[in-house]
C-alpha positions as CSV (number, residue, x, y, z in Angstrom):
1,M,-14.3,115.1,141.1
2,S,-11.0,114.0,141.8
3,P,-9.8,110.9,143.9
4,A,-8.2,114.1,146.4
5,T,-11.5,115.9,146.9
6,I,-13.2,112.9,147.7
7,E,-10.4,111.6,150.0
8,D,-10.6,114.9,151.7
9,E,-14.5,115.1,152.2
10,L,-14.2,111.5,153.5
11,E,-11.9,112.6,156.0
12,M,-13.9,115.5,157.0
13,N,-17.0,113.4,157.3
14,R,-15.5,111.2,159.3
15,T,-14.1,113.8,161.8
16,A,-17.7,115.3,161.6
17,Y,-19.0,111.7,162.6
18,E,-16.7,111.4,165.4
19,E,-17.4,115.0,166.6
20,N,-21.5,114.2,166.7
21,R,-21.3,110.4,167.7
22,T,-23.4,111.1,170.9
23,R,-26.0,113.1,169.5
24,I,-26.7,110.7,166.8
25,R,-26.4,107.6,168.9
26,Q,-28.8,109.4,171.3
27,A,-31.4,109.9,168.5
28,G,-31.3,105.8,168.5
29,C,-33.0,103.2,166.7
30,G,-35.6,104.6,164.0
31,H,-33.7,107.8,162.9
32,Y,-30.9,108.2,160.2
33,A,-28.0,110.4,160.3
34,A,-26.9,112.5,157.0
35,I,-23.2,113.8,156.9
36,A,-21.6,115.5,153.9
37,A,-19.4,118.6,153.9
38,G,-17.5,117.6,157.4
39,K,-21.1,118.6,159.1
40,L,-24.3,116.7,160.2
41,I,-26.8,117.8,157.8
42,A,-29.6,115.7,158.9
43,L,-31.3,113.6,162.2
44,V,-34.3,112.3,160.6
45,A,-36.9,110.0,160.9
46,T,-36.9,108.5,157.7
47,F,-33.7,107.0,155.1
48,E,-35.6,109.0,152.6
49,D,-35.5,112.4,154.1
50,A,-32.0,111.8,155.0
51,V,-31.3,111.1,151.2
52,Q,-33.2,114.3,150.5
53,A,-31.3,116.5,153.0
54,I,-28.2,115.2,150.8
55,Q,-29.6,115.9,147.4
56,S,-30.7,119.4,148.1
57,L,-27.2,120.3,148.7
58,D,-25.6,122.9,146.3
59,P,-22.9,121.9,145.3
60,P,-23.4,118.1,145.5
61,P,-20.7,116.4,148.1
62,A,-18.3,114.5,146.7
63,H,-18.8,112.1,149.4
64,Y,-21.6,111.7,151.6
65,A,-23.1,109.3,154.4
66,V,-26.5,108.2,155.1
67,F,-26.8,105.3,157.7
68,P,-29.1,104.4,160.8
69,A,-28.4,106.6,164.1
70,D,-28.0,103.4,166.1
71,E,-25.2,101.9,163.8
72,E,-21.6,102.6,162.8
73,P,-21.4,104.4,159.3
74,A,-19.0,103.1,156.7
75,F,-16.7,105.4,155.8
76,E,-15.4,104.1,152.5
77,I,-15.5,105.2,148.9
78,I,-18.3,103.2,147.2
79,D,-18.9,102.9,143.3
80,D,-22.3,102.5,142.2
81,F,-21.1,101.7,138.7
82,G,-23.6,104.2,137.4
83,G,-21.1,106.9,137.0
84,E,-21.3,108.4,140.9
85,V,-19.2,107.8,144.0
86,H,-20.7,108.2,147.3
């Protein structure tokens, strides 16, 4: 993916979080949110389920965020040094 695509998706995901912040926060402790493609993809009970929701997307997103519902997400580009950018 080109850096522009990642940056574009990051901004779309940041906007999706702002639009869904109240809903996500109401889920509270013990839940996880998954945001990708500018949408709230999942609000689920486990981190693994949130990651699975992201992994099931086709095409795979250039940027996504999976985070505890009671915390602020980190919207930065993180390179895992394994060839993927999240």
